[in-house]
C-alpha positions as CSV (number, residue, x, y, z in Angstrom):
1,M,-5.4,-1.4,-13.7
2,K,-7.2,-1.0,-10.4
3,L,-6.5,1.9,-8.1
4,L,-7.2,1.2,-4.4
5,T,-8.3,3.6,-1.7
6,I,-6.6,3.8,1.6
7,D,-9.6,1.9,3.1
8,E,-9.2,-0.9,0.6
9,V,-5.4,-1.1,1.2
10,C,-6.1,-1.4,5.0
11,E,-8.7,-4.1,4.4
12,I,-6.3,-6.1,2.1
13,L,-3.4,-5.8,4.4
14,R,-5.6,-6.2,7.5
15,V,-4.1,-3.2,9.2
16,S,-5.7,-0.2,11.0
17,K,-6.3,3.1,9.2
18,P,-3.5,4.8,11.1
19,T,-1.1,2.0,10.1
20,G,-2.3,2.3,6.5
21,Y,-1.6,6.1,6.5
22,N,1.9,5.4,8.0
23,L,2.5,3.0,5.1
24,I,1.3,5.4,2.5
25,H,3.7,8.1,3.8
26,S,6.7,5.7,4.1
27,E,9.5,5.7,1.5
28,G,9.2,3.0,-1.1
29,F,5.5,2.4,-0.7
30,P,3.8,2.3,-4.2
31,K,1.4,5.2,-4.1
32,I,0.1,8.0,-6.3
33,K,-1.6,11.2,-5.2
34,L,-4.7,12.2,-7.2
35,G,-5.8,15.6,-6.1
36,R,-5.9,15.3,-2.3
37,A,-6.5,11.6,-2.3
38,W,-3.9,8.8,-2.2
39,R,-4.3,5.7,-4.4
40,V,-2.4,2.5,-4.7
41,E,-2.3,0.4,-7.8
42,E,-3.3,-3.1,-6.9
43,E,-0.5,-5.0,-8.7
44,L,2.2,-2.7,-7.3
45,L,0.8,-3.3,-3.8
46,N,1.0,-7.1,-4.5
47,R,4.6,-6.7,-5.6
48,W,5.5,-4.6,-2.6
49,V,4.1,-7.2,-0.3
50,R,6.0,-10.0,-2.1
51,E,9.2,-8.0,-1.8
52,K,8.6,-7.5,1.9
53,I,8.1,-11.2,2.4
54,I,11.2,-12.1,0.5
55,N,13.3,-9.5,2.5
56,E,12.0,-10.8,5.8
57,A,12.8,-14.4,4.8
58,S,16.4,-13.5,4.0
């Protein structure tokens, strides 16, 4: 299991940091809070993106 930082999520999704934080705080986004820091499990992020693609195609 690989936990990603917000910077890594932004880099993978190619979004700005403010957009990344908006995603982190949105309902349904796969995140976990460790202390004061948010982390995203890489495989769950991949699944979330695939679900978004499928829903947009419908």
